[in-house]
C-alpha positions as CSV (number, residue, x, y, z in Angstrom):
1,M,0.1,0.0,0.0
2,N,1.4,3.3,-1.2
3,I,1.4,5.9,1.7
4,E,1.3,9.9,0.6
5,F,3.2,12.3,2.5
6,N,1.4,14.6,5.0
7,E,2.6,16.8,8.1
8,L,0.7,14.0,10.4
9,L,3.4,11.6,9.5
10,L,6.0,14.0,11.0
11,I,4.1,14.1,14.1
12,K,4.0,10.3,14.3
13,Y,7.9,10.2,13.6
14,F,8.6,12.8,16.2
15,L,6.7,10.7,18.7
16,K,8.7,7.5,17.5
17,K,5.3,6.0,16.5
18,S,5.7,6.0,12.7
19,T,5.8,2.7,11.0
20,E,8.5,1.5,8.5
21,Q,6.5,2.3,5.5
22,E,5.7,5.9,7.1
23,N,9.5,6.3,7.6
24,K,10.3,5.5,4.0
25,C,7.6,7.8,2.9
26,I,9.3,10.7,5.2
27,Y,12.6,9.8,3.7
28,E,11.4,10.3,0.1
29,W,9.9,13.5,1.1
30,L,13.1,14.8,2.7
31,T,15.3,14.0,-0.2
32,S,12.9,15.3,-2.9
33,A,13.9,18.8,-2.5
34,P,16.4,20.8,-0.1
35,E,13.8,23.1,1.1
36,H,12.1,19.9,2.6
37,K,15.1,19.2,4.8
38,K,15.3,22.6,6.0
39,E,11.7,22.6,7.1
40,F,12.1,19.2,8.6
41,N,14.9,20.7,10.7
42,R,12.9,23.8,11.7
43,L,10.0,21.8,12.8
44,K,12.2,19.4,14.7
45,F,14.0,22.3,16.5
46,I,10.6,23.9,17.6
47,W,9.5,20.5,18.7
48,H,12.3,19.9,21.1
49,I,12.5,23.4,22.7
50,S,8.8,23.7,23.2
51,S,8.4,20.3,24.8
52,I,5.0,19.7,23.0
53,K,5.6,16.3,23.1
54,N,5.5,16.2,27.0
55,L,2.0,18.0,27.1
56,Y,0.0,15.0,25.9
57,Q,-0.6,11.8,27.6
58,K,-2.2,9.9,24.7
59,T,-1.8,10.3,21.1
60,D,-3.9,7.5,19.8
61,T,-6.6,9.0,17.7
62,L,-6.4,11.2,14.5
63,H,-7.7,14.0,16.4
64,D,-4.8,14.0,18.9
65,L,-2.3,14.1,16.2
66,Q,-4.2,16.9,14.4
67,E,-3.9,18.8,17.7
68,L,-0.1,18.2,17.9
69,K,0.3,19.2,14.3
70,N,-1.7,22.6,14.8
71,K,0.2,23.4,17.8
72,L,3.8,22.6,16.2
73,Y,2.9,24.7,13.2
74,R,1.6,27.6,15.3
75,R,4.8,27.6,17.2
76,K,6.9,27.5,14.0
77,N,4.9,30.4,12.7
78,R,5.4,32.5,15.9
79,W,9.1,31.5,16.0
80,E,9.7,32.8,12.3
81,K,8.1,36.2,13.2
82,I,10.4,37.0,15.9
83,R,12.9,39.8,15.3
84,W,16.3,39.5,16.8
85,I,17.6,42.7,18.7
86,S,21.4,43.2,18.7
87,Y,23.4,44.7,21.2
88,T,27.0,45.1,19.7
89,S,30.5,45.9,21.5
90,V,34.0,45.5,20.4
91,A,34.6,42.2,22.3
92,A,31.4,40.5,21.7
93,V,27.9,40.4,20.7
94,S,24.8,39.4,22.9
95,V,21.6,39.1,21.8
96,I,18.9,38.6,24.3
97,I,15.2,38.1,23.8
98,I,12.9,37.4,26.5
99,L,10.3,34.9,24.9
100,S,7.9,35.3,27.8
101,S,4.9,34.2,25.9
102,L,6.3,31.9,23.2
103,F,5.0,28.9,24.8
104,G,2.3,30.5,26.3
105,D,-1.0,29.7,24.7
106,L,-0.9,26.1,25.1
107,I,-3.9,24.2,23.9
108,K,-6.4,23.6,26.8
109,S,-7.4,20.0,26.8
110,P,-7.6,17.6,29.8
111,S,-4.2,16.5,29.6
112,L,-2.7,20.1,29.9
113,Q,-4.6,21.3,32.9
114,N,-1.8,20.5,35.3
115,K,1.1,21.7,33.1
116,Q,2.7,25.0,34.1
117,Q,3.3,27.5,31.3
118,A,6.7,27.9,30.5
119,S,8.5,31.2,29.6
120,S,12.2,31.0,28.2
121,T,15.1,33.6,27.5
122,E,16.9,32.9,24.0
123,I,20.4,34.4,23.3
124,F,21.2,34.3,19.7
125,I,24.4,35.2,18.0
126,P,24.1,36.0,14.2
127,N,26.7,34.9,11.5
128,G,29.7,36.9,11.4
129,L,29.7,37.7,15.3
130,E,30.6,35.9,18.1
131,G,29.3,36.3,22.0
132,N,29.4,35.4,25.5
133,I,27.3,35.6,28.7
134,T,27.4,34.5,32.3
135,L,24.3,32.8,33.6
136,A,22.5,33.3,37.1
137,D,24.5,30.5,38.5
138,G,27.8,31.8,37.4
139,T,28.2,29.3,34.5
140,K,30.0,31.1,31.5
141,V,28.9,30.4,28.0
142,W,30.8,31.6,24.7
143,L,28.5,31.3,21.6
144,N,30.0,30.8,18.1
145,S,28.5,32.5,15.2
146,G,25.2,31.2,14.1
147,S,24.6,29.8,17.5
148,R,21.6,30.1,20.0
149,I,20.8,29.0,23.5
150,I,17.5,28.7,25.3
151,Y,17.0,28.4,28.9
152,P,13.9,28.8,31.2
153,E,13.5,31.9,33.2
154,N,13.5,29.9,36.3
155,Y,17.0,28.8,35.5
156,C,19.0,28.2,38.7
157,D,15.7,28.1,40.9
158,T,14.5,24.7,39.9
159,N,17.0,23.3,37.1
160,R,20.0,24.1,35.0
161,N,18.7,22.9,31.7
162,I,19.6,24.8,28.4
163,F,18.9,24.0,24.7
164,L,21.6,24.4,22.3
165,D,21.5,24.9,18.3
166,G,25.1,25.8,17.1
167,E,28.3,25.8,19.0
168,A,29.1,27.0,22.5
169,Y,32.1,26.5,25.0
170,F,30.8,26.2,28.7
171,E,32.6,26.8,32.0
172,V,30.2,25.4,34.3
173,K,29.6,26.5,37.9
174,S,30.0,23.4,40.2
175,D,26.8,22.4,41.9
176,K,26.4,18.6,42.6
177,A,22.9,18.9,44.0
178,H,21.8,20.4,40.4
179,P,23.5,18.9,37.5
180,F,23.9,21.3,34.4
181,K,22.4,19.7,31.3
182,V,22.5,20.8,27.6
183,E,20.2,19.5,25.2
184,T,20.5,19.3,21.3
185,S,18.1,17.6,19.0
186,L,19.8,14.3,19.3
187,V,22.3,14.4,22.1
188,S,22.2,15.5,25.7
189,V,25.4,16.6,27.7
190,I,25.1,16.1,31.7
191,V,27.7,17.7,34.2
192,T,28.2,19.3,37.6
193,G,31.1,21.4,37.0
194,T,33.4,21.3,34.1
195,R,34.7,23.0,31.0
196,F,33.6,21.6,27.5
197,N,32.8,22.4,23.8
198,L,29.5,21.4,22.3
199,S,29.2,21.8,18.5
200,S,25.3,20.9,17.2
201,Y,24.5,23.1,14.3
202,A,21.0,21.9,12.6
203,D,22.7,21.7,9.3
204,D,25.9,19.9,10.1
205,N,26.0,16.0,9.5
206,T,27.9,15.6,13.1
207,I,27.6,16.5,16.7
208,E,30.8,17.1,18.4
209,A,31.8,17.3,22.0
210,T,35.4,18.0,23.4
211,L,36.0,17.9,27.2
212,C,38.6,20.1,28.5
213,Q,38.3,19.6,32.3
214,G,36.5,17.5,34.5
215,I,33.9,14.7,33.6
216,I,30.9,15.0,31.4
217,T,28.2,12.1,30.5
218,M,26.8,12.2,26.9
219,R,23.5,10.7,26.2
220,F,22.5,9.7,22.8
221,K,18.7,9.8,22.2
222,D,19.1,8.2,18.6
223,S,22.1,5.8,18.2
224,Q,22.9,2.4,16.7
225,S,25.5,2.1,19.7
226,E,24.6,-0.3,22.5
227,Q,26.3,2.2,24.6
228,Q,23.7,5.0,25.0
229,D,25.6,6.9,27.6
230,L,29.2,7.9,27.3
231,R,31.6,9.1,29.8
232,L,34.3,11.6,28.5
233,N,37.7,12.4,30.4
234,P,39.9,15.5,29.6
235,N,41.1,15.6,25.9
236,D,38.3,13.4,24.8
237,K,36.4,14.3,21.8
238,V,33.3,12.4,20.7
239,T,31.7,12.6,17.4
240,Y,28.0,11.5,16.5
241,H,27.3,11.0,12.8
242,K,23.5,11.8,12.2
243,I,23.3,10.1,9.0
244,N,24.3,6.5,10.0
245,R,24.0,7.2,13.8
246,K,27.5,6.0,14.8
247,I,29.7,7.3,17.5
248,G,33.5,7.9,17.1
249,K,36.0,8.7,20.1
250,E,39.3,10.2,20.0
251,I,41.9,12.0,21.9
252,V,42.7,15.6,20.8
253,N,44.4,18.8,22.1
254,G,41.3,20.3,24.0
255,Q,42.8,24.0,23.8
256,Q,43.1,23.6,19.9
257,E,39.6,22.4,19.5
258,T,38.3,25.3,21.6
259,S,40.4,28.0,20.1
260,W,37.6,29.5,18.2
261,K,36.4,31.3,21.2
262,D,39.8,33.3,21.1
263,G,39.2,34.2,17.6
264,I,41.6,31.5,16.3
265,L,40.5,29.2,13.3
266,S,42.2,25.8,13.6
267,F,41.4,22.9,11.3
268,K,42.8,19.4,11.5
269,E,42.5,17.1,8.4
270,I,39.1,18.6,7.6
271,P,37.6,18.5,4.1
272,L,37.1,21.9,2.4
273,R,33.4,21.6,2.3
274,E,33.1,21.7,6.2
275,I,35.8,24.3,6.4
276,V,33.7,26.4,4.0
277,R,30.6,26.0,6.3
278,K,32.8,27.5,9.3
279,L,34.0,30.3,7.0
280,E,30.3,31.0,6.0
281,R,29.3,31.5,9.6
282,K,32.3,33.3,10.8
283,F,32.4,35.8,7.9
284,N,28.6,35.9,7.2
285,V,29.1,35.2,3.6
286,T,27.8,32.7,1.2
287,I,30.7,30.5,-0.4
288,R,30.0,27.9,-3.3
289,I,32.3,25.0,-4.4
290,R,31.5,24.5,-8.0
291,D,33.4,20.9,-8.2
292,R,32.3,18.4,-5.8
293,Q,35.8,16.8,-5.9
294,V,37.1,20.0,-4.5
295,G,34.8,19.8,-1.4
296,E,36.8,16.5,-0.4
297,Y,40.2,18.1,-0.3
298,T,41.5,18.2,3.2
299,Y,43.3,20.6,5.2
300,T,45.1,21.1,8.3
301,A,46.0,24.8,9.4
302,T,45.7,27.5,12.0
303,F,44.8,31.0,11.4
304,E,45.4,33.6,14.0
305,K,43.0,36.1,15.3
306,G,42.2,38.7,13.0
307,K,43.0,36.9,9.9
308,G,40.6,38.0,7.2
309,L,38.6,36.0,4.8
310,Q,40.5,37.1,1.6
311,A,43.9,35.9,3.4
312,I,42.4,32.6,4.6
313,L,41.3,31.8,0.9
314,E,44.5,32.9,-0.6
315,I,46.4,30.4,1.9
316,I,43.9,27.5,1.1
317,A,44.2,28.2,-2.6
318,T,48.2,27.8,-2.6
319,S,47.9,24.2,-1.1
320,A,45.6,22.7,-3.6
321,P,44.6,23.2,-7.5
322,I,42.0,25.7,-6.9
323,S,41.1,29.3,-7.2
324,F,38.4,31.5,-6.0
325,Q,36.5,34.4,-7.3
326,K,34.0,37.0,-6.0
327,E,30.7,37.1,-7.5
328,K,28.4,40.4,-8.0
329,D,26.1,39.7,-5.1
330,G,29.1,39.6,-2.7
331,S,29.2,35.4,-2.7
332,I,32.3,33.6,-3.4
333,T,32.8,30.6,-5.7
334,I,35.7,28.1,-5.2
335,L,36.8,26.6,-8.4
336,Q,39.1,23.8,-9.5
337,T,42.1,24.8,-11.6
């Protein structure tokens, strides 16, 4: 029996109630157009940060699924209308928005009567900028370009949970009675007091965590690995591959892995396509690689603070048969020579 795609299938998928045939239908929809993947990532992001899934005890009927779908899309529409307000300085940029009503108008149903309405604070750093913040408990957070964190207004009173989309370096204030927890779409990191880096951009194919000091536990929500919880020691780096859901672990130089917060760009055997993504975020520019083969060239390099995009591209071009050109719209095209 052929199944036609509709939004209710996504709700069933998010609830982990979709069948194998339904999953196949969703996959075909995802791969049929690039905008479908972007739409899926946006919906999944809203799904996780709003915790809509926790507000319903039963989703056994078509009416229940329809309610969830309507709520999710209303959340998405409100999210996309938000206008970010920037406060800039020489050292950093902090963009703080109080979303006091973002999750406020919950559907009134019997399963929601005892749920407390939640209000959250979001900090967003656009491409081309970096920022930092000290949370109420003394925890320090550095946010890389194109990153955001979301945490409840009652942070430090009842919990120390935050949601991350992007990359952040954390210096967590020790509090064994109240563990610090970072949620992403597929991975959770649980600590009491430590220093670590977590990269979880929605459009990246991997999630990476590097521990600099202390101990952290990573919890994988959707993994083929039998070990769902993984403990890291200093200088351990764990990479979760979203496509095949596999987990890799290696020993690295923790200081080098987190040098971005000091304005330093450091790459170690990274393909050019991944470097381009990092450069796009750091310099707020669109870079296209015309030849797919070029994107697989690997590089190891370190660029000190203040090194401009032009200088970086010139150095990259000297070590491989490539060139680059600036287009009229301001974007950059990398070519094979």
